[in-house]
C-alpha positions as CSV (number, residue, x, y, z in Angstrom):
1,X,-0.1,-0.1,0.1
2,X,1.4,3.5,-0.9
3,X,1.8,5.6,2.1
4,X,0.3,9.1,2.3
5,X,3.8,10.8,2.1
6,X,4.4,9.1,-1.3
7,X,1.3,10.4,-2.8
8,X,2.0,13.5,-5.2
9,X,1.0,16.8,-3.6
10,X,0.9,15.2,-0.1
11,X,4.8,15.4,0.7
12,X,5.6,17.6,3.7
13,X,7.0,21.2,2.5
14,X,10.8,21.6,2.3
15,X,12.3,24.1,4.9
16,X,14.4,25.8,2.4
17,X,16.1,28.0,5.2
18,X,18.0,24.9,6.5
19,X,19.9,24.8,3.1
20,X,20.8,28.4,2.6
21,X,24.3,29.9,3.0
22,X,24.7,32.0,6.0
23,X,25.4,35.1,3.9
24,X,21.8,35.2,2.6
25,X,20.8,36.5,5.8
26,X,22.4,39.7,5.1
27,X,20.4,39.9,1.6
28,X,17.5,42.2,1.5
29,X,15.0,43.4,-1.1
30,X,15.4,46.8,-2.5
31,X,13.2,49.3,-1.0
32,X,13.0,51.2,-4.2
33,X,12.2,48.0,-6.3
34,X,9.5,47.2,-3.8
35,X,8.2,50.7,-3.7
36,X,7.9,50.7,-7.6
37,X,5.2,47.8,-7.1
38,X,3.3,50.0,-4.7
39,X,3.4,53.1,-7.2
40,X,2.6,51.3,-10.2
41,X,-1.0,52.5,-10.3
42,X,-1.6,54.7,-13.4
43,X,-3.0,57.5,-11.3
44,X,0.0,57.8,-8.9
45,X,2.4,60.6,-9.8
46,X,5.7,58.9,-8.9
47,X,9.0,60.4,-8.0
48,X,10.3,57.3,-6.6
49,X,12.2,55.4,-9.2
50,X,15.3,56.5,-10.8
51,X,13.7,56.1,-14.3
52,X,14.4,57.8,-17.4
53,X,11.7,59.4,-19.6
54,X,10.6,56.5,-21.8
55,X,9.0,58.9,-24.3
56,X,12.6,59.8,-25.3
57,X,13.9,56.4,-25.8
58,X,15.7,56.1,-29.3
59,X,13.3,53.2,-30.3
60,X,13.5,53.7,-34.1
61,X,17.3,53.9,-33.8
62,X,17.4,50.7,-31.9
63,X,15.2,49.0,-34.5
64,X,17.5,50.2,-37.4
65,X,20.5,49.0,-35.4
66,X,18.9,45.8,-34.8
67,X,18.2,45.2,-38.4
68,X,21.6,46.1,-39.6
69,X,23.4,44.1,-37.0
70,X,21.2,40.9,-37.8
71,X,21.5,41.5,-41.5
72,X,25.2,42.1,-41.7
73,X,26.8,40.4,-38.7
74,X,24.2,38.2,-37.2
75,X,26.3,35.0,-36.7
76,X,28.7,37.1,-34.6
77,X,26.0,38.8,-32.8
78,X,24.4,35.7,-31.8
79,X,27.4,33.9,-30.7
80,X,29.4,33.9,-27.7
81,X,31.9,36.5,-27.2
82,X,35.0,37.4,-24.8
83,X,34.4,38.1,-21.3
84,X,36.2,41.4,-21.6
85,X,33.5,42.8,-23.8
86,X,33.1,43.8,-27.7
87,X,36.3,45.6,-28.7
88,X,34.9,48.2,-31.1
89,X,32.4,49.3,-28.2
90,X,35.4,49.5,-25.8
91,X,37.3,51.6,-28.1
92,X,34.4,53.9,-28.6
93,X,34.2,54.2,-24.7
94,X,38.0,54.8,-24.5
95,X,37.8,57.8,-27.0
96,X,34.5,59.2,-25.5
97,X,36.0,59.0,-21.9
98,X,39.2,60.7,-22.9
99,X,37.2,64.0,-23.5
100,X,36.5,63.9,-19.7
101,X,40.1,63.2,-18.7
102,X,39.9,59.4,-18.4
103,X,42.5,58.3,-20.8
104,X,42.6,54.5,-20.7
105,X,43.4,51.7,-23.0
106,X,40.4,49.7,-24.2
107,X,41.9,46.6,-22.8
108,X,41.5,48.1,-19.3
109,X,37.7,48.5,-19.7
110,X,35.2,45.5,-18.9
111,X,31.6,45.5,-20.3
112,X,29.2,44.7,-17.4
113,X,25.4,43.8,-17.3
114,X,24.6,47.0,-15.9
115,X,26.7,49.1,-13.5
116,X,24.9,47.0,-10.7
117,X,26.7,44.1,-11.9
118,X,29.9,46.1,-11.4
119,X,29.2,46.7,-8.0
120,X,28.7,43.0,-7.3
121,X,31.8,42.1,-9.0
122,X,33.5,44.7,-6.6
123,X,32.1,42.7,-3.6
124,X,33.0,39.5,-5.0
125,X,36.7,40.1,-5.6
126,X,37.5,42.7,-2.5
127,X,35.2,41.9,0.3
128,X,35.6,39.2,3.0
129,X,32.9,38.9,5.7
130,X,33.4,41.6,8.2
131,X,35.5,44.0,5.8
132,X,34.5,47.7,6.0
133,X,33.6,49.9,3.1
134,X,33.6,53.7,3.5
135,X,30.5,55.6,1.9
136,X,28.8,59.0,2.4
137,X,25.6,59.0,4.4
138,X,23.3,58.9,2.7
139,X,24.7,56.8,-0.2
140,X,23.2,54.7,-3.2
141,X,20.8,51.9,-2.1
142,X,22.1,49.7,-4.9
143,X,25.6,49.6,-3.4
144,X,24.4,48.9,0.1
145,X,22.4,46.1,-1.4
146,X,25.3,44.5,-3.3
147,X,27.9,44.7,-0.6
148,X,25.6,43.5,2.3
149,X,25.2,40.3,0.4
150,X,29.1,39.8,0.9
151,X,28.6,40.5,4.6
152,X,30.4,43.8,4.5
153,X,30.2,46.5,7.3
154,X,29.7,50.1,6.3
155,X,31.8,53.2,7.8
156,X,30.1,56.3,6.8
157,X,31.0,60.1,6.8
158,X,28.6,63.1,6.4
159,X,27.5,64.4,3.3
160,X,26.6,68.3,2.8
161,X,25.5,70.4,-0.3
162,X,28.9,69.9,-1.8
163,X,28.9,66.1,-1.3
164,X,31.0,63.8,0.9
165,X,32.8,65.7,3.6
166,X,36.2,64.4,2.6
167,X,38.1,65.6,5.7
168,X,36.1,63.3,7.6
169,X,37.4,60.3,5.7
170,X,41.0,60.9,7.1
171,X,39.7,60.6,10.6
172,X,37.5,57.6,9.7
173,X,40.1,55.4,8.2
174,X,42.8,56.3,10.9
175,X,40.5,54.7,13.3
176,X,39.1,51.9,11.1
177,X,40.8,50.2,8.0
178,X,38.5,50.0,5.1
179,X,38.8,48.0,1.8
180,X,37.8,50.9,-0.4
181,X,36.1,54.1,-0.5
182,X,32.9,54.6,-2.7
183,X,32.1,58.0,-3.9
184,X,29.5,59.3,-6.5
185,X,31.1,62.6,-7.2
186,X,28.9,63.8,-9.9
187,X,24.9,64.4,-9.2
188,X,25.0,62.0,-6.2
189,X,22.4,59.3,-5.8
190,X,20.2,60.3,-3.8
191,X,21.5,63.7,-2.7
192,X,21.9,65.2,-6.2
193,X,25.2,66.9,-5.1
194,X,28.4,67.3,-6.9
195,X,31.8,67.2,-5.2
196,X,33.9,70.0,-6.0
197,X,37.5,69.7,-7.5
198,X,39.1,70.8,-4.3
199,X,37.4,68.0,-2.4
200,X,38.4,65.5,-5.1
201,X,42.1,66.5,-4.7
202,X,41.7,66.3,-1.0
203,X,40.3,62.7,-1.2
204,X,43.2,61.6,-3.6
205,X,45.5,63.0,-1.2
206,X,44.1,61.1,1.8
207,X,43.8,57.9,-0.5
208,X,47.6,58.0,-1.1
209,X,48.4,58.5,2.5
210,X,46.4,55.8,3.7
211,X,46.9,53.6,0.8
212,X,43.1,53.4,-0.1
213,X,41.4,52.2,-3.3
214,X,38.6,54.6,-4.6
215,X,35.5,53.4,-6.5
216,X,34.3,56.3,-8.6
217,X,30.7,55.7,-9.5
218,X,29.6,57.9,-12.4
219,X,26.2,57.0,-13.9
220,X,25.1,60.6,-14.5
221,X,28.3,62.6,-15.4
222,X,27.0,63.4,-18.8
223,X,23.8,64.8,-17.6
224,X,24.8,68.2,-16.7
225,X,22.4,71.2,-16.7
226,X,24.4,73.8,-15.6
227,X,28.2,74.7,-14.5
228,X,31.4,73.2,-15.9
229,X,32.5,69.5,-16.0
230,X,35.0,68.6,-13.1
231,X,37.8,66.6,-13.8
232,X,37.1,62.8,-12.6
233,X,38.7,61.4,-9.5
234,X,40.2,58.8,-11.9
235,X,42.2,61.5,-13.6
236,X,43.8,62.6,-10.4
237,X,44.7,59.1,-9.2
238,X,44.5,56.5,-12.0
239,X,46.6,54.0,-10.2
240,X,44.3,53.6,-7.3
241,X,40.8,54.5,-8.7
242,X,38.3,52.1,-10.3
243,X,35.7,53.8,-12.4
244,X,32.1,52.8,-13.0
245,X,29.5,54.1,-15.6
246,X,26.5,52.9,-17.4
247,X,24.3,53.4,-20.7
248,X,21.2,53.1,-18.5
249,X,20.9,56.8,-17.7
250,X,21.8,58.0,-21.3
251,X,20.7,55.5,-23.8
252,X,18.1,52.9,-22.1
253,X,18.2,51.0,-18.8
254,X,16.6,48.1,-20.5
255,X,19.8,46.9,-22.5
256,X,21.5,46.4,-19.0
257,X,24.9,47.6,-20.2
258,X,27.5,49.2,-18.0
259,X,31.3,49.2,-17.8
260,X,34.3,49.2,-15.4
261,X,37.6,51.1,-16.0
262,X,40.4,49.5,-13.8
263,X,44.2,49.1,-13.6
264,X,45.5,46.1,-15.7
265,X,46.6,44.0,-12.5
266,X,43.0,44.0,-11.0
267,X,41.3,43.9,-14.4
268,X,42.2,40.2,-14.6
269,X,40.4,39.6,-11.5
270,X,37.3,41.3,-12.7
271,X,37.3,39.1,-15.6
272,X,37.7,35.9,-13.7
273,X,34.8,37.0,-11.5
274,X,32.6,37.7,-14.2
275,X,33.2,34.5,-15.9
276,X,31.9,32.7,-12.9
277,X,29.0,35.0,-13.1
278,X,27.6,35.0,-16.6
279,X,30.6,34.2,-19.1
280,X,30.2,37.7,-20.8
281,X,27.7,40.4,-21.4
282,X,25.3,39.7,-24.3
283,X,27.2,40.0,-27.7
284,X,24.1,41.3,-29.4
285,X,23.3,44.1,-27.1
286,X,26.9,45.3,-27.1
287,X,26.9,45.2,-30.9
288,X,23.7,47.3,-31.1
289,X,24.9,50.0,-28.5
290,X,28.2,50.3,-30.5
291,X,26.3,50.8,-33.7
292,X,24.2,53.5,-32.2
293,X,27.3,55.0,-30.6
294,X,29.3,55.0,-33.7
295,X,26.6,56.7,-35.7
296,X,26.7,59.7,-33.4
297,X,23.0,58.9,-32.2
298,X,24.1,58.7,-28.5
299,X,25.8,62.1,-28.5
300,X,22.6,63.8,-30.0
301,X,20.3,61.8,-27.8
302,X,22.4,63.1,-24.7
303,X,22.2,66.7,-25.8
304,X,18.4,66.2,-26.0
305,X,18.0,64.6,-22.7
306,X,20.0,67.5,-20.9
307,X,17.5,70.0,-22.3
308,X,14.4,67.9,-21.3
309,X,15.7,66.8,-17.8
310,X,17.2,70.5,-17.2
311,X,13.6,71.8,-17.8
312,X,11.8,69.2,-15.5
313,X,14.5,69.8,-12.9
314,X,13.7,73.6,-13.0
315,X,10.0,72.8,-12.9
316,X,10.4,70.6,-9.6
317,X,12.6,73.3,-7.9
318,X,10.0,76.2,-8.7
319,X,7.2,74.0,-7.6
320,X,8.7,73.2,-4.3
321,X,9.2,76.9,-3.8
322,X,5.7,77.7,-4.7
323,X,3.8,74.8,-2.7
324,X,6.1,73.2,0.2
325,X,6.1,74.3,3.6
326,X,8.9,77.1,4.4
327,X,10.4,74.8,6.9
328,X,11.7,72.4,4.1
329,X,14.9,72.4,2.6
330,X,16.3,70.6,-0.6
331,X,19.4,70.5,-2.7
332,X,20.0,72.1,-6.0
333,X,21.5,69.6,-8.3
334,X,23.5,70.6,-11.3
335,X,22.6,67.6,-13.3
336,X,21.6,63.9,-12.8
337,X,18.1,62.7,-11.8
338,X,17.5,63.3,-8.3
339,X,17.2,65.9,-5.6
340,X,17.2,65.3,-1.9
341,X,14.6,67.1,0.5
342,X,14.4,67.4,4.2
343,X,11.3,68.2,6.2
344,X,10.8,69.2,9.9
345,X,11.9,66.0,12.2
346,X,8.1,65.9,13.2
347,X,7.4,64.0,10.1
348,X,8.9,60.5,9.6
349,X,8.8,60.2,5.8
350,X,8.7,56.4,5.9
351,X,5.2,56.6,7.8
352,X,4.2,59.6,5.8
353,X,4.5,57.8,2.5
354,X,1.3,55.9,3.1
355,X,-0.5,59.4,3.4
356,X,1.3,60.7,0.2
357,X,0.3,57.5,-1.8
358,X,-3.4,58.3,-0.6
359,X,-2.9,61.6,-2.3
360,X,-1.7,59.7,-5.4
361,X,1.9,60.9,-5.0
362,X,5.1,58.9,-4.1
363,X,8.8,59.3,-3.3
364,X,11.6,57.2,-1.6
365,X,11.9,57.5,2.3
366,X,15.4,58.7,3.1
367,X,16.2,55.9,5.5
368,X,16.7,53.6,2.5
369,X,19.9,55.3,1.6
370,X,21.6,54.8,4.9
371,X,23.5,51.4,5.6
372,X,22.4,51.5,9.3
373,X,18.7,52.6,8.3
374,X,19.0,54.7,11.6
375,X,18.9,58.0,9.7
376,X,17.3,60.0,7.2
377,X,13.8,59.6,8.7
378,X,12.8,63.2,7.8
379,X,14.3,63.0,4.3
380,X,13.2,61.8,0.9
381,X,14.6,61.5,-2.7
382,X,12.8,63.1,-5.5
383,X,13.2,61.9,-9.1
384,X,12.4,64.6,-11.8
385,X,13.5,62.9,-15.0
386,X,10.4,60.4,-15.5
387,X,7.3,62.7,-15.1
388,X,6.4,65.6,-17.6
389,X,6.5,69.2,-16.2
390,X,2.7,69.2,-15.9
391,X,2.8,66.0,-13.6
392,X,5.8,67.2,-11.9
393,X,4.1,70.4,-10.7
394,X,1.0,68.6,-9.9
395,X,2.7,66.0,-7.8
396,X,4.7,68.5,-6.0
397,X,1.6,70.5,-5.1
398,X,0.0,67.3,-3.8
399,X,3.1,66.4,-1.8
400,X,3.3,70.1,-0.3
401,X,-0.3,70.3,0.5
402,X,0.0,66.8,2.4
403,X,3.2,68.0,4.2
404,X,1.4,71.3,5.1
405,X,-1.4,69.4,6.6
406,X,0.8,67.0,8.6
407,X,2.7,69.9,9.9
408,X,-0.5,71.7,10.9
409,X,-1.8,68.4,12.7
410,X,1.5,68.1,14.7
411,X,1.2,71.5,15.9
412,X,-2.2,71.2,17.1
413,X,-1.2,68.4,19.5
């Protein structure tokens, strides 16, 4: 007679937690990814995601590139390719970056599946359990998520209107050794700040004195709306800087294409780590991106985005001046996709989000950008690239009205 346990559908459930590696206890869902599910309702004006404007994606140009590549190089495009990446695209990137002061050989560029994979590879090759990484507070939530999975600890220094307070790095690393310093110098995510040249130079001075590695994450550098370009940290210290960037914010995030620039001795380790992850970034998508870049389409597209996003930033800033309570403060980003706002401490932006969504508007609460999660409770990140100017003004009006109502309620208690 067949026992009940042997009957299909009657077996006891497996306790998967018994089989998991210990490091999975450090893995957490992205607050922003989860929030995007909440705000996916079509009538919610969302400032939550770091999303480019989809109405400006170069769809026709992608279609043309796909047809051309498949017609003329299909057998190559659909085949395996080197881990290091498609050489013509790396040559293009080397030439493009040289205009900003990053003069590196194509051999020292590795194509990745988005810059998020680059962050993961950094954790994979540098971090042992318990190692420390130094970041600003706040910092990019994707970096926190990537390195926490490798059981890293975070050492943080303050951030002001000019970005990371670099002088605090000197004191911090003297007290606690770190594997590397992570910095977003251009249009910081989430704060929207830009690190001045003097602070970049000071950071390099500190890094050399303490023998530190610098991770320069620059996904937004080409999206500048005012002011002059500032020399990259890499150009000040190429021997100890690893530079990251991506096509996600300039071309399209759906192609999942980023890159790493690193000195040759460590590039070999990146390649080995990537081979164990995915062998190589998709050949086809690299060739498509290269075709678009080589035809000058990306250059013209970025010019258009600068105009569009600059206007949307201006609308958001003007609307906040018009509709928000006078007690609130916010940054004035020179470029990028975000600004950082602080409201009176009586408002917890994580709790207040529910009331904001009830008013059909959303943002990312500030706590998500702190490795410890114990700060930023009266802060929020606002994205201005994804909504039209009309929706930006309406969304900021709704949010301002809700904030004023909340403040009035707290004063009456």
